[in-house]
C-alpha positions as CSV (number, residue, x, y, z in Angstrom):
1,X,-49.4,-155.6,-69.4
2,X,-47.7,-153.4,-72.0
3,X,-44.2,-152.0,-71.4
4,X,-44.9,-149.1,-73.7
5,X,-45.2,-145.4,-72.6
6,X,-48.8,-144.8,-71.5
7,X,-50.9,-141.6,-71.9
8,X,-54.5,-140.7,-71.8
9,X,-54.3,-138.9,-75.2
10,X,-51.7,-138.7,-78.0
11,X,-51.9,-135.6,-80.2
12,X,-50.2,-136.1,-83.6
13,X,-48.8,-132.6,-84.4
14,X,-47.5,-129.7,-82.5
15,X,-48.5,-126.8,-84.7
16,X,-50.7,-124.0,-83.2
17,X,-53.8,-126.1,-83.0
18,X,-52.1,-129.3,-81.8
19,X,-50.2,-127.5,-79.1
20,X,-53.4,-125.7,-78.0
21,X,-55.3,-129.0,-77.8
22,X,-52.4,-130.3,-75.7
23,X,-52.9,-127.4,-73.3
24,X,-56.7,-127.7,-73.2
25,X,-56.7,-131.5,-72.6
26,X,-54.0,-131.1,-70.0
27,X,-56.1,-128.5,-68.2
28,X,-59.0,-130.9,-68.3
29,X,-56.9,-133.5,-66.4
30,X,-55.7,-135.7,-69.3
31,X,-52.1,-137.0,-69.4
32,X,-51.2,-135.8,-72.9
33,X,-48.3,-136.3,-75.4
34,X,-47.8,-134.2,-78.5
35,X,-45.7,-136.0,-81.2
36,X,-44.2,-134.1,-84.1
37,X,-41.8,-135.2,-86.7
38,X,-40.2,-131.7,-86.8
39,X,-37.7,-130.2,-84.3
40,X,-39.9,-127.8,-82.4
41,X,-43.5,-126.6,-81.8
42,X,-44.9,-124.6,-84.6
43,X,-42.0,-125.4,-86.9
44,X,-44.0,-126.5,-89.9
45,X,-46.8,-124.6,-91.7
46,X,-47.7,-122.7,-88.5
47,X,-44.3,-120.9,-88.7
48,X,-45.2,-119.5,-92.1
49,X,-48.8,-118.6,-91.2
50,X,-49.8,-115.0,-91.8
51,X,-51.4,-115.3,-88.3
52,X,-54.3,-112.9,-89.2
53,X,-57.1,-112.3,-86.7
54,X,-60.4,-111.4,-88.4
55,X,-64.0,-112.2,-88.2
56,X,-65.0,-112.0,-91.9
57,X,-66.2,-115.5,-92.7
58,X,-69.0,-116.7,-94.9
59,X,-70.8,-118.8,-92.4
60,X,-72.3,-118.2,-88.9
61,X,-70.0,-120.8,-87.3
62,X,-67.0,-119.2,-88.9
63,X,-67.9,-115.7,-87.7
64,X,-68.9,-116.9,-84.2
65,X,-65.7,-118.9,-83.7
66,X,-63.5,-116.0,-84.9
67,X,-65.2,-113.5,-82.7
68,X,-64.7,-115.9,-79.7
69,X,-61.1,-116.3,-80.7
70,X,-60.5,-112.6,-80.7
71,X,-61.2,-112.5,-77.0
72,X,-58.6,-115.2,-76.3
73,X,-56.0,-113.2,-78.2
74,X,-56.9,-110.0,-76.3
75,X,-56.5,-112.0,-73.0
76,X,-53.5,-114.1,-74.2
77,X,-51.3,-113.8,-71.1
78,X,-54.1,-114.6,-68.7
79,X,-55.2,-117.5,-70.9
80,X,-51.8,-119.1,-70.9
81,X,-51.3,-118.7,-67.1
82,X,-47.6,-118.8,-67.7
83,X,-44.8,-116.5,-69.0
84,X,-42.7,-118.1,-71.6
85,X,-38.9,-117.7,-71.1
86,X,-38.9,-116.5,-74.8
87,X,-41.6,-113.9,-74.0
88,X,-45.3,-114.1,-75.0
89,X,-46.5,-113.4,-78.5
90,X,-48.3,-110.2,-79.1
91,X,-51.6,-109.3,-80.8
92,X,-51.5,-106.2,-82.9
93,X,-55.0,-104.9,-83.2
94,X,-54.4,-102.6,-86.1
95,X,-57.9,-103.0,-87.5
96,X,-58.8,-104.2,-91.0
97,X,-60.6,-103.0,-94.1
98,X,-62.3,-105.4,-96.5
99,X,-62.7,-104.2,-100.1
100,X,-64.5,-105.8,-103.0
101,X,-67.6,-107.8,-103.7
102,X,-70.4,-105.7,-102.2
103,X,-72.8,-108.6,-102.4
104,X,-70.6,-111.0,-100.5
105,X,-70.4,-108.6,-97.5
106,X,-73.9,-107.2,-97.8
107,X,-75.6,-110.6,-98.3
108,X,-73.4,-112.9,-96.2
109,X,-71.0,-111.3,-93.8
110,X,-72.6,-108.2,-92.4
111,X,-75.9,-109.9,-91.5
112,X,-73.9,-112.3,-89.4
113,X,-72.0,-109.4,-87.8
114,X,-75.4,-107.8,-86.9
115,X,-76.8,-111.1,-85.6
116,X,-73.7,-111.9,-83.4
117,X,-73.0,-108.3,-82.4
118,X,-69.7,-107.5,-84.1
119,X,-68.9,-103.8,-84.6
120,X,-68.0,-102.5,-88.1
121,X,-68.1,-99.4,-90.2
122,X,-69.0,-98.9,-93.8
123,X,-66.3,-96.8,-95.5
124,X,-66.5,-94.8,-98.7
125,X,-63.6,-93.8,-100.9
126,X,-62.9,-90.7,-98.8
127,X,-62.5,-92.8,-95.7
128,X,-60.1,-95.2,-97.5
129,X,-57.8,-92.5,-98.8
130,X,-57.9,-90.6,-95.5
131,X,-57.0,-93.7,-93.4
132,X,-54.5,-95.2,-95.9
133,X,-52.8,-92.4,-97.8
134,X,-51.5,-93.5,-101.2
135,X,-54.1,-96.2,-101.7
136,X,-55.7,-96.5,-105.2
137,X,-59.5,-96.8,-105.0
138,X,-60.1,-98.2,-108.5
139,X,-62.3,-101.3,-108.9
140,X,-60.6,-104.1,-110.7
141,X,-63.1,-107.0,-110.3
142,X,-62.7,-109.8,-111.2
143,X,-59.1,-110.5,-110.2
144,X,-56.8,-111.1,-113.1
145,X,-53.2,-112.1,-113.8
146,X,-50.6,-109.8,-115.2
147,X,-50.3,-111.8,-118.4
148,X,-53.8,-110.8,-119.2
149,X,-54.1,-107.5,-121.1
150,X,-57.1,-106.5,-119.0
151,X,-54.9,-106.5,-115.9
152,X,-53.3,-103.3,-117.1
153,X,-56.4,-101.4,-118.1
154,X,-57.5,-98.4,-116.1
155,X,-60.3,-99.4,-113.7
156,X,-63.7,-98.5,-115.1
157,X,-65.0,-97.1,-111.9
158,X,-64.2,-96.5,-108.2
159,X,-64.8,-98.8,-105.3
160,X,-68.2,-98.0,-104.0
161,X,-67.7,-99.2,-100.4
162,X,-65.5,-101.1,-98.0
163,X,-66.1,-102.6,-94.5
164,X,-63.8,-101.6,-91.6
165,X,-63.4,-104.0,-88.7
166,X,-61.8,-102.3,-85.7
167,X,-61.0,-105.7,-83.9
168,X,-59.0,-107.2,-86.8
169,X,-55.2,-107.6,-86.6
170,X,-52.4,-110.2,-86.5
171,X,-50.1,-112.1,-84.2
172,X,-46.5,-110.9,-84.3
173,X,-44.8,-114.3,-84.2
174,X,-46.9,-117.4,-84.9
175,X,-44.1,-119.8,-83.9
176,X,-43.6,-118.0,-80.6
177,X,-47.4,-118.2,-79.9
178,X,-47.1,-122.0,-80.4
179,X,-44.1,-122.2,-78.1
180,X,-46.2,-120.3,-75.5
181,X,-48.9,-123.0,-75.7
182,X,-46.3,-125.7,-75.4
183,X,-45.0,-124.1,-72.2
184,X,-48.6,-123.7,-70.9
185,X,-49.3,-127.3,-71.6
186,X,-46.1,-128.5,-69.9
187,X,-47.1,-126.5,-66.9
188,X,-50.2,-128.6,-66.7
189,X,-48.3,-131.9,-67.2
190,X,-48.4,-132.2,-70.9
191,X,-45.4,-133.6,-72.8
192,X,-43.9,-133.0,-76.3
193,X,-41.8,-135.3,-78.4
194,X,-40.0,-133.8,-81.4
195,X,-38.1,-135.4,-84.3
196,X,-40.6,-138.2,-83.7
197,X,-42.5,-139.6,-86.7
198,X,-45.6,-141.7,-86.3
199,X,-45.4,-144.9,-88.5
200,X,-48.6,-146.7,-87.4
201,X,-51.9,-146.2,-85.6
202,X,-52.4,-149.2,-83.5
203,X,-55.9,-150.5,-83.0
204,X,-57.8,-153.5,-81.6
205,X,-61.4,-154.5,-81.9
206,X,-62.4,-151.2,-83.6
207,X,-60.7,-149.1,-81.0
208,X,-57.4,-147.1,-81.2
209,X,-54.8,-148.4,-78.7
210,X,-51.9,-146.1,-79.4
211,X,-49.2,-145.3,-82.0
212,X,-45.9,-146.7,-83.2
213,X,-43.0,-144.4,-84.1
214,X,-40.4,-144.8,-86.9
215,X,-37.6,-145.0,-84.3
216,X,-39.1,-148.1,-82.8
217,X,-40.9,-146.6,-79.8
218,X,-44.5,-147.3,-79.1
219,X,-47.1,-145.3,-77.1
220,X,-50.3,-146.7,-75.5
221,X,-53.3,-144.3,-75.5
222,X,-57.0,-144.7,-75.5
223,X,-57.4,-141.4,-77.5
224,X,-55.4,-140.3,-80.5
225,X,-56.1,-137.0,-82.3
226,X,-54.9,-136.3,-85.8
227,X,-53.7,-132.6,-85.9
228,X,-51.1,-133.3,-88.5
229,X,-51.8,-130.3,-90.7
230,X,-50.8,-130.9,-94.4
231,X,-50.0,-134.5,-93.4
232,X,-53.5,-135.1,-92.1
233,X,-54.6,-137.3,-95.0
234,X,-51.4,-139.4,-94.6
235,X,-52.3,-140.1,-90.9
236,X,-56.0,-140.8,-91.8
237,X,-54.8,-143.4,-94.4
238,X,-52.6,-144.9,-91.8
239,X,-55.6,-145.3,-89.4
240,X,-57.8,-146.7,-92.2
241,X,-60.5,-144.1,-91.8
242,X,-60.3,-142.1,-95.1
243,X,-62.9,-144.1,-97.0
244,X,-65.4,-143.8,-94.1
245,X,-65.3,-140.0,-94.3
246,X,-67.6,-137.9,-96.5
247,X,-65.3,-134.9,-96.4
248,X,-61.6,-135.4,-97.0
249,X,-58.4,-133.2,-97.0
250,X,-55.4,-132.7,-99.2
251,X,-52.3,-130.5,-99.3
252,X,-52.2,-127.2,-101.4
253,X,-49.0,-125.3,-102.1
254,X,-49.2,-121.6,-101.2
255,X,-46.9,-118.6,-101.4
256,X,-46.8,-115.4,-99.3
257,X,-44.5,-112.6,-100.3
258,X,-42.7,-109.8,-98.4
259,X,-42.1,-106.3,-99.9
260,X,-41.0,-103.0,-98.5
261,X,-43.7,-100.5,-97.7
262,X,-44.2,-97.6,-100.2
263,X,-42.8,-94.2,-99.2
264,X,-46.3,-92.8,-98.9
265,X,-47.3,-95.1,-96.0
266,X,-45.2,-96.2,-93.0
267,X,-47.2,-99.5,-93.1
268,X,-45.8,-101.1,-90.0
269,X,-47.1,-98.3,-87.9
270,X,-49.9,-96.8,-89.9
271,X,-51.1,-99.7,-92.0
272,X,-53.8,-102.3,-91.3
273,X,-55.0,-105.6,-92.5
274,X,-56.5,-105.3,-96.0
275,X,-58.7,-108.0,-97.5
276,X,-58.8,-107.1,-101.2
277,X,-61.4,-109.3,-102.8
278,X,-61.3,-106.9,-105.8
279,X,-57.8,-107.9,-106.7
280,X,-57.8,-111.3,-105.1
281,X,-55.2,-110.5,-102.4
282,X,-54.8,-109.8,-98.7
283,X,-52.0,-107.9,-97.1
284,X,-50.9,-106.7,-93.6
285,X,-48.1,-104.9,-91.9
286,X,-44.9,-106.8,-91.3
287,X,-41.8,-106.0,-89.2
288,X,-39.1,-103.6,-90.6
289,X,-41.8,-101.6,-92.3
290,X,-42.6,-104.3,-94.8
291,X,-45.8,-105.6,-96.1
292,X,-46.9,-109.3,-96.2
293,X,-49.1,-110.1,-99.2
294,X,-50.9,-113.4,-100.0
295,X,-53.5,-114.7,-102.4
296,X,-57.3,-115.2,-101.8
297,X,-57.2,-118.0,-104.3
298,X,-59.2,-116.2,-107.1
299,X,-60.4,-118.4,-109.9
300,X,-57.6,-117.2,-112.3
301,X,-54.8,-118.5,-110.0
302,X,-53.6,-122.0,-110.6
303,X,-53.9,-124.4,-107.6
304,X,-51.0,-126.7,-107.0
305,X,-52.1,-129.8,-105.1
306,X,-49.3,-131.8,-103.5
307,X,-49.6,-135.7,-103.4
308,X,-46.7,-136.1,-101.0
309,X,-46.5,-133.3,-98.3
310,X,-42.8,-134.1,-97.8
311,X,-41.9,-133.4,-101.4
312,X,-42.8,-130.0,-102.9
313,X,-41.2,-127.0,-104.5
314,X,-40.2,-124.6,-101.7
315,X,-38.8,-121.9,-104.1
316,X,-40.8,-118.8,-104.7
317,X,-42.1,-119.0,-108.3
318,X,-41.5,-116.1,-110.7
319,X,-45.2,-116.2,-111.9
320,X,-46.9,-116.0,-108.5
321,X,-44.4,-113.5,-107.2
322,X,-45.2,-111.2,-110.1
323,X,-48.9,-111.7,-109.8
324,X,-49.2,-111.0,-106.1
325,X,-46.8,-108.1,-106.0
326,X,-48.2,-106.4,-109.0
327,X,-51.7,-106.8,-107.6
328,X,-50.5,-105.1,-104.5
329,X,-48.9,-102.4,-106.6
330,X,-52.2,-101.7,-108.3
331,X,-53.7,-101.0,-104.9
332,X,-50.6,-99.2,-103.6
333,X,-49.2,-97.5,-106.8
334,X,-46.1,-96.1,-105.1
335,X,-45.0,-99.6,-104.0
336,X,-42.5,-100.5,-106.6
337,X,-41.6,-104.1,-107.4
338,X,-38.4,-105.2,-105.7
339,X,-35.8,-107.1,-107.8
340,X,-35.2,-109.7,-105.0
341,X,-38.0,-112.1,-104.4
342,X,-38.7,-112.6,-100.6
343,X,-41.4,-114.7,-99.0
344,X,-42.3,-118.2,-97.9
345,X,-43.7,-121.2,-99.5
346,X,-45.6,-123.9,-97.5
347,X,-48.7,-126.1,-97.6
348,X,-52.3,-125.6,-96.6
349,X,-54.3,-128.5,-95.3
350,X,-57.6,-128.1,-97.2
351,X,-60.9,-129.8,-96.8
352,X,-63.3,-130.3,-99.7
353,X,-65.2,-127.0,-98.8
354,X,-62.3,-125.2,-97.0
355,X,-64.1,-125.6,-93.6
356,X,-62.2,-127.6,-91.0
357,X,-63.1,-131.0,-89.7
358,X,-63.4,-131.1,-85.9
359,X,-64.9,-134.6,-85.2
360,X,-64.7,-138.2,-84.1
361,X,-64.2,-141.0,-86.6
362,X,-65.5,-144.5,-87.2
363,X,-62.4,-145.8,-85.4
364,X,-63.3,-145.4,-81.7
365,X,-60.9,-143.1,-79.9
366,X,-59.5,-141.6,-83.1
367,X,-60.4,-137.9,-83.5
368,X,-59.7,-135.2,-86.1
369,X,-58.7,-131.5,-86.1
370,X,-57.8,-131.2,-89.8
371,X,-58.5,-129.1,-92.8
372,X,-57.5,-126.0,-90.8
373,X,-54.8,-124.3,-92.8
374,X,-55.2,-120.8,-94.1
375,X,-58.1,-119.6,-91.9
376,X,-58.1,-121.4,-88.5
377,X,-54.9,-120.1,-86.8
378,X,-57.0,-117.4,-85.1
379,X,-59.4,-120.1,-83.8
380,X,-56.8,-122.4,-82.2
381,X,-57.9,-121.9,-78.6
382,X,-61.7,-122.1,-79.1
383,X,-61.3,-125.0,-81.5
384,X,-59.2,-126.9,-78.9
385,X,-61.8,-126.0,-76.2
386,X,-64.6,-127.3,-78.3
387,X,-62.7,-130.4,-79.2
388,X,-62.2,-131.3,-75.5
389,X,-66.0,-131.0,-75.0
390,X,-66.6,-133.2,-78.0
391,X,-64.0,-135.8,-76.9
392,X,-65.4,-136.0,-73.3
393,X,-68.9,-136.4,-74.5
394,X,-68.1,-139.2,-77.0
395,X,-65.8,-141.0,-74.6
396,X,-68.7,-140.9,-72.1
397,X,-70.9,-142.7,-74.6
398,X,-72.7,-139.8,-76.4
399,X,-73.6,-140.5,-80.0
400,X,-72.3,-137.3,-81.6
401,X,-73.2,-138.4,-85.1
402,X,-76.9,-138.8,-84.2
403,X,-77.1,-136.0,-81.6
404,X,-74.4,-133.5,-82.3
405,X,-72.5,-131.9,-79.4
406,X,-73.3,-128.2,-78.8
407,X,-70.7,-126.2,-77.1
408,X,-71.3,-122.9,-75.3
409,X,-68.3,-120.7,-76.0
410,X,-66.8,-119.2,-72.8
411,X,-66.4,-115.5,-73.7
412,X,-69.4,-114.8,-75.9
413,X,-71.8,-117.4,-74.6
414,X,-72.8,-118.3,-78.1
415,X,-73.8,-122.0,-78.7
416,X,-71.8,-123.8,-81.4
417,X,-73.3,-126.9,-83.1
418,X,-70.2,-129.1,-83.8
419,X,-72.0,-130.9,-86.6
420,X,-71.0,-128.0,-88.8
421,X,-67.5,-129.5,-88.7
422,X,-68.5,-133.1,-89.2
423,X,-66.4,-135.4,-91.4
424,X,-69.7,-136.6,-92.9
425,X,-71.4,-133.2,-93.5
426,X,-72.7,-132.1,-96.9
427,X,-70.5,-129.7,-98.8
428,X,-71.2,-126.3,-97.2
429,X,-72.3,-124.2,-100.1
430,X,-72.2,-121.0,-97.9
431,X,-68.4,-121.3,-97.8
432,X,-66.2,-119.0,-99.9
433,X,-64.3,-122.2,-101.1
434,X,-61.1,-120.3,-100.5
435,X,-58.7,-119.2,-97.8
436,X,-61.4,-116.8,-96.6
437,X,-63.5,-119.6,-95.2
């Protein structure tokens, strides 16, 4: 008989998705433990998430999950069943407008909206300038960098259309939302260990048996779930499952910048989420009448892959600051470019096709919720709900690889085939292969 601590399920990671899985598994009756090497829930890449809620994805599963997730955010307090002593995070449903490649929206996104039943409006230039005074409506496709002469040329024509989504918005404080989920899980009996680093995945006879920690502690568990974010590939290597997976993950360095709103728009109150495919950016309102701006990973932007997620440059780079802020200034000409660089630098956990892996592995009892960074924050609750259904099916003897689990999502009633998120799927060519998903 082991003297180790014993749990039904150990969850490696306490970011937004890991904490949500702890809550959903605890609700389902499991004795759960979230283990995180950082000091608090949501302290890592989750804290630096843009926390955007949108349904514009390139695949049916992406759109369907995001639409389901919107209902959770709208019903956040009721979903948690607890009031956090720090307060509950808020969802700002400011709406969003998505500008750019007409073919992407017309050919991919809007047919999915029509099929699923998501409301939207097509906007013309007059709609854009009326709703966002001070916006420039020139077409700049394809995205370029400021060091290219073409970046500074007058746009040859005007944007022909844009798509407005009234249900889009953002979460005011992503770390607080994660703490909310921690408190909700604890109310159901879940536990959290912080400043605790996993050093080994224990296994016997092809089955996971628990984890060892760097401080010498050990935990017994029949189920271990890798929700380690940018460290996911490190944990997979530790478990010995990497080479058995068709789709893998790696860490990508990313920057998001903060700038004051231009005088023509009080963006915190009157702005909205803007997905600007035309310039390769996205931006949304931020507190203190600021704007948060990030990159959509256009082809012209260099990608910085990080081999060791504990060692990377956390300083804002001059080149990327200049590129993103000047792109924003092309869309909002009165913006100005601040002398002081402000923003955050963190890592994305990226799969080969930018679609997450929610799956079992070839090591019995070892499961994956990885490759989620950049576009899955909004789906934390429905992803966790689906994962519980998958875990329960597999632990009961169901062969998910041969006969994929299909989950009926609670709010919309849509059926989601979980093979879309398989570790062994073919590369999904419908993906945007970017943060857009």
